[in-house]
N, C-alpha and C positions, 0 to 999 in steps of 0.2 A: 811518101803519106805521112812520114813521122816529122819530116822538114815543114810539110803542111800543117799539119796540127799544131806544131811549135809556133809556127808564125801566127796562126790563128788567134793562139792561146795569149800572145804577146801583143797582139792587136786589141783582143778584147780588155787585158788588162791596162793598157794605155789607154782606153776609151773611158773605163773606168776612174783609172788616176786624174784624167781630165778632166770629167765630170765633177770628182770631188773637189780636186782645184778651184775650179771655176764658180761652183754653187756652194760650195762648204767654205774651204780654206780661205780663198780670197775675202768672200763678205765677214768671216769673223776676224780677219787681220784688219779689214777696214773698218770695223766697229770698235776692234779694241783701240787704234789709233786714235778713233774719235772719241774714246773714253779721255783722253790724255789731254784734247783739247778743251781751250777756254769758249766761254759763251758770253756773248753781248744781245744787246736788244736789235742790233744791225746786222747781226751774223749769226747764222745757226753754227759754225764752227769756225774759230780764230785761234792763233797763236798769242802768248805763248803756251808751251805743254806746261800742262800741270797736273798734281794729283789732288786739287779741291775737290773734282769729283766723288773721287773715292772716300775722302775723309766727309763729305757730306751724308754719305751713307751711314755715317754714325749717329745723324739725327735720330730723336725720340721717335717721330714719326715714321721714318721709313724702318726703323726697328720693330715698331709695333705692327706695320705691316708684314714684314718678314714672318715675325710669330706666327701672326695670324693665318697667313698662307700655308706655312709650315704646319699648323695645327688642322685647317681644315683639309689641306692635301693628305694629312696622316689620317686623320680620321676617316677620309673618304676612301682611302687605301686599305683600311683595316676592315671597312664594312665591305668595300667589295671583294675583298679576301675571305671574309666570313660567308659572303652570299654566293662568291663564284667557284670556294673551293669544292663543297659537297654537290652543286651542281656539274662541275667539271668532272670530278671523280665517278658520279652516276651515268653520265654519259660515256665517258671513257670506258666503262666496265660493262657497258649493256651490249647483250648480244640480240639485239633486234631490228628488225628492218626499219624502226622510227629513228634510230640511232640519225643517220642522214639527215631526216627532217629537222630534228632537234638542232643539229650543227647547222642547218640552214637557217634556222629560228635565230641562233646568234648571230651569224652574218648579214641578215637582212638589213639592221640598221645602218650599216654600211652603205647601203644602197641609197639612202636620203639624206641629205644635210641635215650636220648635226645642228646648224642654226634654225630649221625648220623645226626639227623634234624639239630643242629647248621652247619655242614660241609655242607649240602643242603643251608642254607642261605648265604654262599660264592659265591655259583652260582648265587644268587637274587642280592648280590649288587657289586661285581665284576665290574671293570668298561666296562667290556664287558657282563656284566651278563642281566639277564631277565630283570631288571627296568631300566637300562639305554637304554638298547636296544628298550624299549617299549616305552622312552619318546623320544628318537630319532626319533624313527618311526613318532610318533606324531606330532613332531616340537615344542614339549615344549621346549627342551632345543638343544643347537648347539654343545656341545660337553660334554662327559661322565661325571656325578657328581663323587665326590670323595667321597665315602659311605662308602666303607672298609676300616678298622684298624682306625677308627673314635670312639669318645665316643656315636656318634648316632647309628652307627652300633651296638655296645655294647647295646644299650638301646633296639634297634629292637630285638637283638637276645634274651635278658632275656624277653622282653614282649611276643614273640613268643612261649618262652618254660615255661614261669610262667603263663600265661592267663589262663589254665584251671583250676588252683588252685586256683583263686578268684572266677571264674564262679560256681564251684561245691559248696563250702559253701554257695554262695549267693542263688542258685538254692535250697538247701535244706531249707534254712531258708525261703524265699520267699512262698515256697510252702505251710510253715505251717501259713500263715497268715489267719484270721479270716475276711473274707468277709463281714461279719455283721457288723464289724468296720467300714470297706470303706463304706459298704452302707450308714449306720448312717449319717457318717459323710457330705454324699453327698445329704441325705434327710432335712440334718441341713443347707443346703445352701453353703457348703463349696465348691470352684473348684477343678481341679484339681492338681494345685499346692499346695494348701492349705491341701487337702489331703495328697498329698505326704510328705509335710514338717510335718505335724504334726501326721501320723498315722503309714503312711507307713514306711518312713525314722528311727523313733523311733524304730519301730518294729524290721526291718532288722539290726539292729546296730551290733548285736551279729554275723552276716553273713559278715557285712563288717569288723569287727574287727578281725575275725577268717581269713578270707582270705588275708586280710592285712598282718597279720603276716605270713602265708604262702608263700606270694609272697615277703615280705619283708625281710628276714633271709636268703630264697637261693639267693637273688639276690644280697646279699653281700658276700656270701661265696662260690658262684659259680664259680672255676677258669677257666674252660676250655674255657667257653663263651669268655671272655677278652682277652683270649690266643688266639682264633682263628680268632673273630672278630676285637680285637682289637689292635693285634700285642702287640709290647713292650711298646707303649703309653699309655695303660689303665691296671694299677694295681689298684686291689682290695681287699680287707680284706683277701678274699680266697686266691687270688696270695700272698699275703705275706705271709700269714702261708706256701703254698705249697713250697716258695722258701726259709723259714727259714729252713724247715724240709728235704728238699732234696736237696736243692742248697748248702745254705749256712752251713747246718749240725750243726745249731744253735737250738737244741731241746728245750734248758730251755726256749729260748725267743719265740719260736715258740709254746709253752704249755702256754706261760702268754698270748700272744695273744688269744688262744684259750677259755683262763679262762676268759679273760675280756667279750670274744664274748657270752661265755656262761651264763654269770651274765647277759648280755643285755637280752637273749632270757628269762632268769626268770625275770627280771623285766616287759619284754612285756607279758609274760603269766599270771604274778601278775593282771595287769591292766586288760586284757582280763577276767581273773576269776572272779577281783572285780565288773567289769561291768555286766557280766553275772548272778553274784550273787545278786546284785540291781536289775536287771530286774526281776529276779525270786520272788523277795521279794515284788515286787511290783505288780507282778501278784497274788501273794497269796493275798494281802491285796486287 
């Protein structure tokens, strides 16, 4: 029986490694090789190998797009954290039969295409949309606000689509909190703010980091939300990569941008891994 379990375990691991190799490592290696290729009007990829694609990333236009992508993704992540943390905390600490319903409401958006949900935001944000019509009816404004095709509309669309990615990791992390630590802090005279700052926030930091990564990275690379809600005014990193592959037909440059972004992803994952590793070590001690 033990031999059978070991064989099944090795078979499962082999399938996982095969999957990762074929659908993760191999494509990344091909993109990395393409990033060092040359480009001309007759060929998507050609020799000789060159570093010119990475040198081109120092162009002021690309640097501006990188900065704008970081800025919008950072603000989006912060807004999702400020909205998602209280919501996740209330659900996690709730002792009610409606807890499952609230969790279901978080998961329901995943049942529909994010593209369809983004199109629905257009009806909310356009000059004759729901938001402007409601504000005009309440008398808050005298003329419709310009919401659509702005950075604000892009931010609203990103937060709307990515908020569940912040709430779910936080919810899982907060549910594992040891109530005895919170009770002990209160017994020792700590108020709610001190308890949150000294106990709850450090213990939920892994959930904050994982949720922030899950929001920050897609916010930089989702290209259809800036296209639909920002028009031609908002170009983020995802739009830049899409344009290089599909419009400019400059695959080497698009590959170079993708490699740089992947390295950024690796750095963020290493930071998260080291943070989680240090926390686990402290718990063991």
